[in-house]
N, C-alpha and C positions, 0 to 999 in steps of 0.2 A: 692642791689634792685632786684626785682624778677619783670616778665612783664610773664602774660599771654598772648598766642595771641588766639583769637578764628577768626576759619576759617571756610570755606563751602567746605566738603569735597564733592568729587564725578566729581570736577571741571576739573583735569587733569592739567596736567603741561604746561600753558602759560605764556606768559609776568609776567601777575601781580602776577603769583605762585611762579616763578621763582625768580621774584625780593622779595617773601616776605622770600622765602629758604634763597637767599642770605642776608637779611636783618637781620634772625634768626642765622646765622652763624656767618655773624659781631658783633653783639650783643654778642653772649656766647664767640667769640673770646674776647672780652672787657671786659671780668669778669662778663658781666649780667647774672643773673641765667633768664633763657627761659622756661616755660611751653606752653606746643602747645594743644588745645583745638579745636577738629573738629565736627561741626555739620554736621553729615551724614542723609542726606533726605531718607529713608529707600526703597521709592517708584523709586529711581532713581539708586539704587543699588551703591555698595563702590566701589568707584577707591583708589586703591591701592598706584597708584606711586607717589602721591605724598607725603601719610604717607609713603612711604619708606624712600623718599629723606629726611624729615624734621626728621626721628628718627636718621638719622645720625648724627645729634646735638644737638637732646633735643627730651625728652620725650611727647607723642604724649596720648591724653585720647579721644576717640571717644564718642560720646555725640549720640543716634539715634534720629531723627526728623518727625514724622508721621505726613508730613502734612506741609504745609508752614508756621505753626505758632504753638507752644508746650511751655505749660506751665511747661508741665516735664522739659522738654529740659532748661528753664529758673532754674528750682531749681535745678538740678544738675551743671549748668555751675555757680550758686554762692555756691553750693556745692564744687566744684572742688577750686573755688580762695577763701574759708575760709580754706580749709583741707590745700593748698600749703602755704598760705598766701602770695598772691600776691600783689603786691604793686600797680601796673597798669594793667589794662585789654586793648590791643589792636586790636581791631575788624579791618575786612575787610570782604567788601560785605555786599550787603542790608539786609541778612538774618541773619548773624552774628552783622550787627549793631543794629539790633532793639532786639535781643534775649540779647545780652551783653550789652546794654544799660539798656534792663530793668533788668538784674540779677544785674549790679551795681548802681542800684536806680539812673542813670542818674549821676554818680558821687559821690554820697552821701555815699555809701560804700565804694568807690576807685576810683578813677580818672581815666577815660573810653575816650580811643582816636579811632582814626578810621580815616584809609587811602582811599583816593578816589582815585581807577583806572580808574574811568571812567563810562561812561552809553552809551548803544547802541543811543539813540534819534529815535527809531524807533517808528514807530505810532501804534502800535500793543497795544490795551489797555490794557492788560494784566502786558506787560512790562513798558507801563506806568505809570501804578498804582504801580508795584514794584519802579521804579523811584521814585514816590511821597513819598511812605511808607518809603524810602531810606531818602530822605531830611527833611522828620519829625523827624527820628532818630537823623541825622546829626545836626542838630540846638538844641540839646537837651545834646552832647557831650560835653564831659570836654573841648575836644581840635581838630580839624580837619587836618587832613595834607593834602596837594596838592601836585601834583609833577610837576605843570606845571602853568604857570600865566594864561592859557586860563581858567584851574578849578578854578583856584583864582578868575578869571571876573567872571565867572558863577556864583559861589556861592555868591560873593559881590550881584551880579543884583538879586540874590532870598532871599535877607534880613539878610546875616552873615554880622558879623562885624570882622573887623582886627583882631580883638581880640579871635576871635573862629579858625582863619586859622594860620596853619603855613605850609607856604611852602617848602618845602624839598627835593629836586631832586632826583631821583636813582642815586647812585653813581655805576661805575661800573670799577674792576679792568682789564685794559684793557691786561695786560701780563699774567693775571691767564687765559685768552678767545685767545690768539696768541703772537707771537713776532712779533719784526719788519720782521723777515726773512719768518716766518710763512705768512705774508701779504704780501710780493715780490714774492714769489715761484710761483703763479698763473702768472703774468707776465711777468716772464721770461720764460714759458713753451709755445715756439711758435706752436707746435700742439694743443693748448686747441683754439676752438673755441669761439668769444668774446661771454659773458653771460650775458644775463640780468632776473634777478629774484626776483622772490615773495617768502618769506617766512613767515607761520602762518595760522591760521584758513582758511579755506575753507565756507566765509562765507559772506554774503550781505554788511555786511562795510566795508569789504577791495578793492570790486570793481574791481575783477577780470577780469571784459568785457573790463573796459576801456584799462589795460594794455592789452590785446589779438587783441582788436579794435588797439590799435596804433601800433604794431607789423605788424598786416597787411597792415596796408598803409607804414610800411617803408618796408616791404618787395614788396609792387607794385614798390615802386619808387627802389628800389636796386634789380631790377631782375638781371639785369647783375655784381654784387659786386664781387669782387675778393676778400672782407674780407668775410670771415665763421662767421656766430653768430649762436646763439641758444636762447632759453628759459627755464627756470625753474619756475617753480610752485610746492614749497614743502609745504606738509600741509595734513590736514584731515581734513574731514567736510560732511556736506548734499550737497553743490554743486559740489562734484566731478565730477558725470557723467555731470552737465549741464555746466562745461568749457570745458570737453574734447570736448562735441556736439558743442560748439561754436568752439572751435580752427578747428576741421574737417571742420566746413562750413566756414571759412577764410581763409583755405588753410595752414594752420600752425601746424597740425599735426607733420610733419615730422620735426618739426621744435622744437616741445615741447616735453620736459622731466617732469613727473608729478612721483615722486617717492614716493607718500604719505608725513607721516611724518619721519623729516629729522634733524638728529643732527644740530645743528647751524654751529658748526666746519666743518661737513662734506660740508654744502652746501655754506658756503664762500670759501671753498679751489677749490671750482669748480665755481665760481658766480664774476663775474667780478665789477657790476652795480645791486645794491640792486633798487629795486622799490617799491613802497611805495603809493597806489594809492586810499588810505583809504577815506573812507567819514568821519569817526570821529575816533583820537586817542586821548590819553591825553600824556603819554610819552614814547612809544614802546620800551620798549625794543628790539628787532630787527634791529632797526635802531643804537642803540647803542653797538650790535653786529659789527655792520657791520662797525662802526665808528674803535673797536678795530682790525677787520681786516682789517681796513688803505680801505675800499672800498667806494666809493662814492654813492650819495642817489640821485633818482630822487625822489620827494616827493609832492604831494599835500599840499593845506594850511590849511588839517583838523587837528584843536585841537590844541596839543604844538607841531606837526611836524615844523612847522618855529622857535623853539626857540632850537631845535637840529641842525640844519643848517644853515649855513652860506653862503647865496645866491652866487653863481658862486665860492665860495674858496672850500667846502666839500662838493657841489653834487651842483642840483635846486630845488627851490621850485619853483611850477608852478604855474601861475599867473591865469590860469583857470584851468577845467577839460575837456578840448576839447581832445580827440585822437588825432587831427594833433601837438597840444601844447605837447605831450608826447612823440609821434613819433618822432617830431623833437627834442627834447631834446635827445632822447635815439640816432639819429642818430649820433648827434655830437659826443658823446661818441663812437659811435662805428669807427668815422672817423679820431677821436684824441683820440686814445688810451693811450698816454702820458699824455694827461690832466684828464683822468678819473685816472688815477694813482695818479698824482701829485696832483687832489682835495682828493684821499681817504688817502694818507699822512697826509693833513693839517686838516683830520674828525679825524683822531686818534690823532694826537697834540690838538684838541680842548679837546676830549674827556679825557686823562690825564692831562689838565690844569683844565677843569669845570667839570668833574663830580668824583672826587676822594671818592675811598670809604671810605677814612679814617672822611672824612668832612658829611658824607651820616651818616655814626653809631654816629659821636656825635654829630652829631644833633637834634639825635633821644633821646639821651641820655641826652642831655640836656634839650630837652623838658620833657623829665619825668622829671628829678631832678626839673626843675620848675613849674612844676603840684603839687610834695608832698610839695614843701617847702611852696607852696601856700596853703595849706589844713590845717583847723582848729587846733589847738592840743587838745588834751580831757585829 
């Protein structure tokens, strides 16, 4: 079986891109032939980070796109698919969905699949247009893969039938990320201050302001606290300066560490509790990596987050988005570190039990096989 992945270049390596890399690696290890094609919008410049990571496991072909839509790119994709003899086209991202679907003639040339990693649901007219374009393309796909019940429900509400959708949650190999000893080391270091952290893009949908406002409330209540604690916000994005200024206004500058982009392993080695304040999420890889590191998570009810966490056992799903609610949840873990450690261990056990990589890869191969078996024979 030969599967061509059509990706959008210039995105960097965030959660969705890293999950796609892991999927490709797993498919290659299972004996599936993989070819990676990237749409590179020339006006944005090329990002080499994802190309390098993907090239470790599969050949990569870059197709330049001059603007949002390109007939030349459709012809180039079609040529790549024909020359390699692809059996399946798997696209991710609205631009890849549209160009790939047209290149595959919406399944008439070969089955075309897309994975929905999610939209930001912003009010910006341009982003809303892109989302509508993507929904239009997804309705014409051979099959659409969703990672969470949240997005499965969302697409059903928007007219998709059960036969159009396949829910395949992302799998993660916990031992490849952290061993039990790795996860335990931080808790056994008495000199390390108790640290709450956020990891990911510094953008509006992550709502770093809620995290800082909650921390400011906790700081006021615990002025005489004998338990040292700190904050860490790791990542890059256009909100960097705004976050630093808000922290200074709230009197948190001395408590806050903002190291920029940080390797997840380095982040979790120094962070006791992950805080996920997102306004919208699908199945965030950062939360799953926290589970692998045996770290509990305090999360909002956005998207698929409640599906990853067991309330009161692997972390907390906050009942509302108020700074006071988050502040109280943070304070509980600060005062009861043994509970935080126990919840982290439970989170790792849940990851091992419910999100194995083997099932993730096998489910994709099974989907590809079913689509090929359903094609009319000529």
